[in-house]
C-alpha angles and dihedrals in degrees: 000000000000096000094063108105123232116264114276100206106046114106091006127108104241130183122224111269112246095230141005091255091056091047118102122209118208122210127195133194111283104249090209101042113171094029121108108230140140128242121196128196117184122191105184094174100051115150135186133157131262108249091219105043103019088229118140119265120203131207148165105232119196118187118190122182143165106224124234120187095326140036127211115253105239099220089057088047090051091050091047092051092047092053087073090072092091097028120108116217144128116263089249095051094045095047098045092040092057093049095047095047090051091047095046095049103034099038096208121180090252137347136189131179130195119199111197103190123193116239120291112189089359093302123106113214122205116191126193133187134169134182093235138292111345115244109274100246096041115119107228114192118198109269088246097226112127120219112267112272102173112214093335 
């Protein structure tokens, strides 16, 4: 895809965006366009803020997608996810919002996100979203994050 611009953030010292709305995601041409394959990003130390108390919330985020014409550039994704550190949002809004933004902008064949949130008020919350049914021949491994067990 020759009209896809070069990544803006690679090789450049870049500060963390102050909010998800300010964060820019870069996309580059899929080097294996036309092939069906799965890409996984895992962010085991994701943080955002509780919209009620302002206290930090912690999650293990797993993003799986089958690329279309573009792939997301990983440094821009890292900066985007880091921009949530000072963002207030409920677990559901944050998880689904990340998945929808990536899907809407990148236009992959398929995308799913799992947000495995650590307990708030003694209750762990897991949030899942996907863009639709996965392509039939796509290999989908388990996301590999066990249910929360506390100190058990």
